[in-house]
C-alpha positions in Angstrom: 76.1 99.6 105.7 78.8 101.9 107.2 80.6 104.3 105.0 84.4 103.8 104.8 86.9 106.6 105.2 87.5 108.3 101.9 84.0 107.9 100.5 82.2 111.2 99.8 79.0 111.7 101.8 77.0 114.6 103.1 76.9 116.1 106.6 73.7 114.2 107.3 75.7 111.0 107.1 77.7 111.8 110.3 76.5 111.4 113.9 77.3 113.5 117.0 80.9 113.1 118.0 82.1 112.0 114.5 84.7 113.9 112.5 84.8 114.7 108.9 86.9 116.5 106.3 85.6 118.8 103.5 86.3 117.3 100.1 84.5 120.0 98.0 81.1 121.2 97.1 78.1 119.9 95.2 76.9 121.6 92.1 74.5 123.9 93.9 73.7 127.6 94.1 76.9 129.7 94.4 75.3 131.6 97.3 75.7 128.5 99.6 79.2 127.7 98.3 80.4 131.3 99.0 78.8 131.3 102.5 80.4 128.0 103.4 83.8 129.2 102.2 83.4 132.4 104.2 82.7 130.4 107.3 86.0 128.6 106.9 84.8 125.3 105.4 87.5 125.2 102.7 88.6 121.9 101.1 90.7 119.6 103.5 89.3 121.4 106.6 88.5 119.0 109.4 85.4 119.4 111.7 83.5 117.5 114.4 79.7 117.2 114.7 78.7 118.7 118.0 74.9 118.4 118.0 72.0 117.7 115.8 68.5 119.0 116.3 65.8 116.4 117.0 64.4 116.6 113.5 67.9 116.8 111.9 67.9 120.5 111.1 70.1 122.4 112.0 73.4 120.6 112.6 76.1 122.2 114.8 79.8 121.5 113.9 83.1 122.7 115.5 85.6 123.9 112.9 88.8 125.8 113.4 87.9 126.4 117.1 84.5 127.9 116.3 81.0 126.5 116.4 78.9 126.7 113.2 75.3 125.8 112.8 74.2 124.8 109.3 70.7 124.2 108.0 70.0 121.2 105.8 69.8 123.2 102.6 73.3 124.7 103.3 74.8 121.4 104.5 73.8 119.5 101.4 76.2 121.6 99.4 79.2 120.1 101.3 80.9 116.9 100.1 82.8 115.4 103.0 84.6 112.3 104.1 84.6 110.6 107.5 87.9 111.0 109.4 
C-alpha cells in the first residue's frame, strides 16, 4: 500500500529518485537530532534520495545542493513526508 503525500514516514520508505520533506524528528538521542540539524535537515527542508546501498545502509540524499550520506541509525530519527 503506497503512502500518500502528507503522511509521516522514515527515510527508508523512499526509493531512489523520490523526494521528501522533513517534518521533524523522532524522540531519539539528542546527538542524532543535533547532527541532522547541523547538516541542514531542518523542518520543511526538501531533499531527494540519490542512492541506497545494496543492503539499505547507508542512504545518500541531495539537500540544499549538497550530498549527504546517512546511516540507518541516523536516518530513523527523521520524520518525513513524500513530496
